[in-house]
N, CA, C and O atoms as a Tinker XYZ file with bonds, in Angstrom:
   260  protein
     1  N      0.809000   -1.191000    0.000000    73     2
     2  CA     0.000000    0.000000    0.000000    64     1     3
     3  C      0.859000    1.265000    0.000000    63     2     4     5
     4  O      0.395000    2.325000   -0.418000    81     3
     5  N      2.079000    1.164000    0.455000    73     3     6
     6  CA     2.937000    2.346000    0.520000    64     5     7
     7  C      3.345000    2.811000   -0.878000    63     6     8     9
     8  O      3.778000    3.952000   -1.039000    81     7
     9  N      3.216000    1.952000   -1.890000    73     7    10
    10  CA     3.628000    2.284000   -3.248000    64     9    11
    11  C      2.579000    3.156000   -3.937000    63    10    12    13
    12  O      2.926000    3.948000   -4.814000    81    11
    13  N      1.336000    3.034000   -3.571000    73    11    14
    14  CA     0.258000    3.786000   -4.211000    64    13    15
    15  C      0.296000    5.260000   -3.813000    63    14    16    17
    16  O      0.566000    5.574000   -2.654000    81    15
    17  N      0.028000    6.177000   -4.761000    73    15    18
    18  CA    -0.014000    7.593000   -4.406000    64    17    19
    19  C     -1.292000    7.893000   -3.609000    63    18    20    21
    20  O     -2.237000    7.104000   -3.632000    81    19
    21  N     -1.320000    9.009000   -2.919000    73    19    22
    22  CA    -2.527000    9.378000   -2.181000    64    21    23
    23  C     -3.727000    9.477000   -3.135000    63    22    24    25
    24  O     -3.556000    9.735000   -4.326000    81    23
    25  N     -4.908000    9.276000   -2.619000    73    23    26
    26  CA    -6.129000    9.210000   -3.432000    64    25    27
    27  C     -6.342000   10.451000   -4.313000    63    26    28    29
    28  O     -6.589000   10.279000   -5.507000    81    27
    29  N     -6.262000   11.679000   -3.804000    73    27    30
    30  CA    -6.504000   12.826000   -4.697000    64    29    31
    31  C     -5.463000   12.930000   -5.817000    63    30    32    33
    32  O     -5.801000   13.300000   -6.941000    81    31
    33  N     -4.220000   12.610000   -5.521000    73    31    34
    34  CA    -3.175000   12.674000   -6.537000    64    33    35
    35  C     -3.367000   11.573000   -7.568000    63    34    36    37
    36  O     -3.181000   11.817000   -8.760000    81    35
    37  N     -3.732000   10.376000   -7.148000    73    35    38
    38  CA    -3.968000    9.267000   -8.056000    64    37    39
    39  C     -5.148000    9.532000   -8.973000    63    38    40    41
    40  O     -5.130000    9.127000  -10.135000    81    39
    41  N     -6.171000   10.204000   -8.469000    73    39    42
    42  CA    -7.342000   10.536000   -9.282000    64    41    43
    43  C     -7.027000   11.624000  -10.299000    63    42    44    45
    44  O     -7.708000   11.734000  -11.319000    81    43
    45  N     -6.020000   12.416000  -10.037000    73    43    46
    46  CA    -5.707000   13.558000  -10.905000    64    45    47
    47  C     -4.717000   13.207000  -12.023000    63    46    48    49
    48  O     -4.642000   13.922000  -13.022000    81    47
    49  N     -3.963000   12.124000  -11.867000    73    47    50
    50  CA    -2.929000   11.772000  -12.841000    64    49    51
    51  C     -3.512000   11.355000  -14.192000    63    50    52    53
    52  O     -2.982000   11.750000  -15.231000    81    51
    53  N     -4.586000   10.568000  -14.202000    73    51    54
    54  CA    -5.175000   10.132000  -15.463000    64    53    55
    55  C     -5.774000   11.301000  -16.256000    63    54    56    57
    56  O     -5.524000   11.391000  -17.458000    81    55
    57  N     -6.545000   12.190000  -15.646000    73    55    58
    58  CA    -7.064000   13.330000  -16.423000    64    57    59
    59  C     -5.963000   14.231000  -16.970000    63    58    60    61
    60  O     -6.092000   14.757000  -18.075000    81    59
    61  N     -4.897000   14.414000  -16.223000    73    59    62
    62  CA    -3.787000   15.239000  -16.702000    64    61    63
    63  C     -3.119000   14.573000  -17.903000    63    62    64    65
    64  O     -2.799000   15.242000  -18.886000    81    63
    65  N     -2.909000   13.267000  -17.828000    73    63    66
    66  CA    -2.312000   12.546000  -18.961000    64    65    67
    67  C     -3.245000   12.570000  -20.166000    63    66    68    69
    68  O     -2.783000   12.698000  -21.300000    81    67
    69  N     -4.547000   12.449000  -19.939000    73    67    70
    70  CA    -5.511000   12.489000  -21.043000    64    69    71
    71  C     -5.538000   13.873000  -21.689000    63    70    72    73
    72  O     -5.609000   13.983000  -22.913000    81    71
    73  N     -5.482000   14.922000  -20.881000    73    71    74
    74  CA    -5.470000   16.282000  -21.426000    64    73    75
    75  C     -4.195000   16.535000  -22.226000    63    74    76    77
    76  O     -4.235000   17.197000  -23.263000    81    75
    77  N     -3.069000   16.014000  -21.752000    73    75    78
    78  CA    -1.810000   16.169000  -22.470000    64    77    79
    79  C     -1.875000   15.451000  -23.825000    63    78    80    81
    80  O     -1.425000   15.989000  -24.837000    81    79
    81  N     -2.429000   14.250000  -23.839000    73    79    82
    82  CA    -2.569000   13.500000  -25.093000    64    81    83
    83  C     -3.540000   14.200000  -26.044000    63    82    84    85
    84  O     -3.311000   14.235000  -27.254000    81    83
    85  N     -4.612000   14.752000  -25.502000    73    83    86
    86  CA    -5.575000   15.468000  -26.333000    64    85    87
    87  C     -4.942000   16.696000  -26.974000    63    86    88    89
    88  O     -5.168000   16.965000  -28.154000    81    87
    89  N     -4.155000   17.439000  -26.210000    73    87    90
    90  CA    -3.468000   18.613000  -26.767000    64    89    91
    91  C     -2.491000   18.219000  -27.865000    63    90    92    93
    92  O     -2.399000   18.894000  -28.891000    81    91
    93  N     -1.763000   17.131000  -27.653000    73    91    94
    94  CA    -0.824000   16.651000  -28.674000    64    93    95
    95  C     -1.584000   16.215000  -29.925000    63    94    96    97
    96  O     -1.141000   16.478000  -31.043000    81    95
    97  N     -2.720000   15.554000  -29.745000    73    95    98
    98  CA    -3.521000   15.138000  -30.886000    64    97    99
    99  C     -4.070000   16.315000  -31.666000    63    98   100   101
   100  O     -4.081000   16.291000  -32.897000    81    99
   101  N     -4.519000   17.333000  -30.977000    73    99   102
   102  CA    -5.033000   18.532000  -31.656000    64   101   103
   103  C     -3.918000   19.210000  -32.446000    63   102   104   105
   104  O     -4.142000   19.663000  -33.568000    81   103
   105  N     -2.735000   19.281000  -31.879000    73   103   106
   106  CA    -1.598000   19.884000  -32.596000    64   105   107
   107  C     -1.249000   19.080000  -33.846000    63   106   108   109
   108  O     -0.970000   19.655000  -34.898000    81   107
   109  N     -1.265000   17.754000  -33.730000    73   107   110
   110  CA    -0.962000   16.912000  -34.885000    64   109   111
   111  C     -2.022000   17.048000  -35.976000    63   110   112   113
   112  O     -1.687000   17.055000  -37.161000    81   111
   113  N     -3.288000   17.155000  -35.597000    73   111   114
   114  CA    -4.348000   17.343000  -36.584000    64   113   115
   115  C     -4.162000   18.670000  -37.305000    63   114   116   117
   116  O     -4.309000   18.736000  -38.525000    81   115
   117  N     -3.844000   19.719000  -36.572000    73   115   118
   118  CA    -3.622000   21.025000  -37.190000    64   117   119
   119  C     -2.404000   21.003000  -38.115000    63   118   120   121
   120  O     -2.430000   21.604000  -39.190000    81   119
   121  N     -1.343000   20.317000  -37.703000    73   119   122
   122  CA    -0.147000   20.225000  -38.545000    64   121   123
   123  C     -0.437000   19.441000  -39.828000    63   122   124   125
   124  O      0.014000   19.827000  -40.906000    81   123
   125  N     -1.185000   18.347000  -39.713000    73   123   126
   126  CA    -1.534000   17.570000  -40.905000    64   125   127
   127  C     -2.460000   18.355000  -41.827000    63   126   128   129
   128  O     -2.342000   18.262000  -43.049000    81   127
   129  N     -3.372000   19.120000  -41.257000    73   127   130
   130  CA    -4.260000   19.948000  -42.071000    64   129   131
   131  C     -3.468000   21.011000  -42.818000    63   130   132   133
   132  O     -3.720000   21.266000  -43.996000    81   131
   133  N     -2.520000   21.627000  -42.140000    73   131   134
   134  CA    -1.685000   22.630000  -42.797000    64   133   135
   135  C     -0.850000   22.004000  -43.915000    63   134   136   137
   136  O     -0.689000   22.602000  -44.979000    81   135
   137  N     -0.322000   20.812000  -43.679000    73   135   138
   138  CA     0.464000   20.131000  -44.718000    64   137   139
   139  C     -0.419000   19.769000  -45.915000    63   138   140   141
   140  O      0.016000   19.887000  -47.060000    81   139
   141  N     -1.639000   19.333000  -45.662000    73   139   142
   142  CA    -2.549000   18.993000  -46.748000    64   141   143
   143  C     -2.926000   20.234000  -47.556000    63   142   144   145
   144  O     -2.953000   20.186000  -48.786000    81   143
   145  N     -3.214000   21.329000  -46.883000    73   143   146
   146  CA    -3.556000   22.573000  -47.581000    64   145   147
   147  C     -2.369000   23.049000  -48.415000    63   146   148   149
   148  O     -2.550000   23.491000  -49.550000    81   147
   149  N     -1.171000   22.965000  -47.872000    73   147   150
   150  CA     0.020000   23.374000  -48.615000    64   149   151
   151  C      0.242000   22.476000  -49.834000    63   150   152   153
   152  O      0.585000   22.969000  -50.909000    81   151
   153  N      0.050000   21.178000  -49.679000    73   151   154
   154  CA     0.255000   20.258000  -50.798000    64   153   155
   155  C     -0.766000   20.508000  -51.906000    63   154   156   157
   156  O     -0.413000   20.506000  -53.085000    81   155
   157  N     -2.013000   20.720000  -51.539000    73   155   158
   158  CA    -3.039000   21.001000  -52.544000    64   157   159
   159  C     -2.762000   22.339000  -53.208000    63   158   160   161
   160  O     -2.916000   22.474000  -54.422000    81   159
   161  N     -2.356000   23.324000  -52.426000    73   159   162
   162  CA    -2.050000   24.636000  -52.993000    64   161   163
   163  C     -0.896000   24.589000  -53.975000    63   162   164   165
   164  O     -0.927000   25.274000  -54.998000    81   163
   165  N      0.108000   23.804000  -53.687000    73   163   166
   166  CA     1.268000   23.718000  -54.579000    64   165   167
   167  C      0.914000   22.954000  -55.852000    63   166   168   169
   168  O      1.318000   23.351000  -56.945000    81   167
   169  N      0.164000   21.864000  -55.717000    73   167   170
   170  CA    -0.126000   21.054000  -56.898000    64   169   171
   171  C     -1.281000   21.612000  -57.711000    63   170   172   173
   172  O     -1.244000   21.529000  -58.939000    81   171
   173  N     -2.284000   22.165000  -57.096000    73   171   174
   174  CA    -3.462000   22.622000  -57.809000    64   173   175
   175  C     -3.229000   23.984000  -58.454000    63   174   176   177
   176  O     -3.595000   24.197000  -59.610000    81   175
   177  N     -2.628000   24.896000  -57.717000    73   175   178
   178  CA    -2.494000   26.269000  -58.178000    64   177   179
   179  C     -1.108000   26.600000  -58.721000    63   178   180   181
   180  O     -0.791000   27.774000  -58.916000    81   179
   181  N     -0.296000   25.611000  -58.962000    73   179   182
   182  CA     1.036000   25.856000  -59.510000    64   181   183
   183  C      0.905000   26.282000  -60.974000    63   182   184   185
   184  O     -0.062000   25.909000  -61.638000    81   183
   185  N      1.856000   27.051000  -61.478000    73   183   186
   186  CA     1.787000   27.436000  -62.893000    64   185   187
   187  C      1.925000   26.209000  -63.790000    63   186   188   189
   188  O      2.543000   25.214000  -63.410000    81   187
   189  N      1.343000   26.293000  -64.978000    73   187   190
   190  CA     1.388000   25.173000  -65.913000    64   189   191
   191  C      2.792000   24.940000  -66.431000    63   190   192   193
   192  O      3.669000   25.791000  -66.291000    81   191
   193  N      2.994000   23.784000  -67.027000    73   191   194
   194  CA     4.303000   23.444000  -67.580000    64   193   195
   195  C      4.482000   24.148000  -68.924000    63   194   196   197
   196  O      3.541000   24.280000  -69.706000    81   195
   197  N      5.679000   24.583000  -69.165000    73   195   198
   198  CA     6.008000   25.192000  -70.450000    64   197   199
   199  C      6.334000   24.084000  -71.451000    63   198   200   201
   200  O      6.718000   22.979000  -71.068000    81   199
   201  N      6.177000   24.391000  -72.716000    73   199   202
   202  CA     6.510000   23.416000  -73.746000    64   201   203
   203  C      8.029000   23.200000  -73.771000    63   202   204   205
   204  O      8.789000   24.116000  -73.458000    81   203
   205  N      8.465000   22.008000  -74.139000    73   203   206
   206  CA     9.912000   21.768000  -74.229000    64   205   207
   207  C     10.558000   22.715000  -75.244000    63   206   208   209
   208  O      9.929000   23.081000  -76.237000    81   207
   209  N     11.766000   23.097000  -75.007000    73   207   210
   210  CA    12.453000   24.083000  -75.848000    64   209   211
   211  C     12.607000   23.604000  -77.290000    63   210   212   213
   212  O     12.564000   24.425000  -78.206000    81   211
   213  N     12.785000   22.309000  -77.519000    73   211   214
   214  CA    13.021000   21.793000  -78.874000    64   213   215
   215  C     11.775000   21.907000  -79.743000    63   214   216   217
   216  O     11.888000   22.048000  -80.961000    81   215
   217  N     10.584000   21.848000  -79.139000    73   215   218
   218  CA     9.366000   21.864000  -79.949000    64   217   219
   219  C      8.558000   23.147000  -79.776000    63   218   220   221
   220  O      7.447000   23.240000  -80.298000    81   219
   221  N      9.065000   24.099000  -79.083000    73   219   222
   222  CA     8.314000   25.332000  -78.864000    64   221   223
   223  C      8.139000   26.082000  -80.186000    63   222   224   225
   224  O      9.126000   26.455000  -80.820000    81   223
   225  N      6.917000   26.300000  -80.595000    73   223   226
   226  CA     6.627000   27.049000  -81.807000    64   225   227
   227  C      6.764000   26.243000  -83.088000    63   226   228   229
   228  O      6.625000   26.815000  -84.169000    81   227
   229  N      7.027000   24.957000  -83.021000    73   227   230
   230  CA     7.197000   24.118000  -84.197000    64   229   231
   231  C      5.888000   23.385000  -84.452000    63   230   232   233
   232  O      5.326000   22.782000  -83.538000    81   231
   233  N      5.406000   23.432000  -85.670000    73   231   234
   234  CA     4.199000   22.710000  -86.027000    64   233   235
   235  C      4.612000   21.447000  -86.764000    63   234   236   237
   236  O      5.361000   21.502000  -87.740000    81   235
   237  N      4.130000   20.330000  -86.301000    73   235   238
   238  CA     4.472000   19.041000  -86.907000    64   237   239
   239  C      3.287000   18.614000  -87.765000    63   238   240   241
   240  O      2.177000   18.448000  -87.260000    81   239
   241  N      3.524000   18.434000  -89.073000    73   239   242
   242  CA     2.490000   18.004000  -89.998000    64   241   243
   243  C      2.712000   16.547000  -90.343000    63   242   244   245
   244  O      3.840000   16.120000  -90.590000    81   243
   245  N      1.629000   15.786000  -90.358000    73   243   246
   246  CA     1.726000   14.390000  -90.741000    64   245   247
   247  C      1.183000   14.238000  -92.159000    63   246   248   249
   248  O      0.270000   14.951000  -92.575000    81   247
   249  N      1.752000   13.321000  -92.865000    73   247   250
   250  CA     1.265000   13.026000  -94.213000    64   249   251
   251  C      0.028000   12.155000  -94.102000    63   250   252   253
   252  O     -0.041000   11.284000  -93.235000    81   251
   253  N     -0.946000   12.379000  -94.966000    73   251   254
   254  CA    -2.137000   11.531000  -94.915000    64   253   255
   255  C     -1.791000   10.101000  -95.335000    63   254   256   257
   256  O     -0.901000    9.908000  -96.164000    81   255
   257  N     -2.443000    9.143000  -94.806000    73   255   258
   258  CA    -2.171000    7.727000  -95.131000    64   257   259
   259  C     -2.980000    7.266000  -96.281000    63   258   260
   260  O     -2.876000    6.107000  -96.685000    81   259
C-alpha cells in the first residue's frame, strides 16, 4: 500500500495525462491539415508546364495515309 499515491493525486494523474494527449492530438491534426492545404495549394495552383524548348513554336504536320 505504501507504493500507491494518495487518493486525490492518483485521481488527478489520469485526467492530466488524457489532457496532455488530447493537446498533442489537436496539434498533430492542425499540422496535418496545414500540410494537406500546402500540398493542394502547390499542386493545384502551380503554374502550368512550359513546352519543351526543342518543340516550342514548331508545327508538326503528318502526311495523310
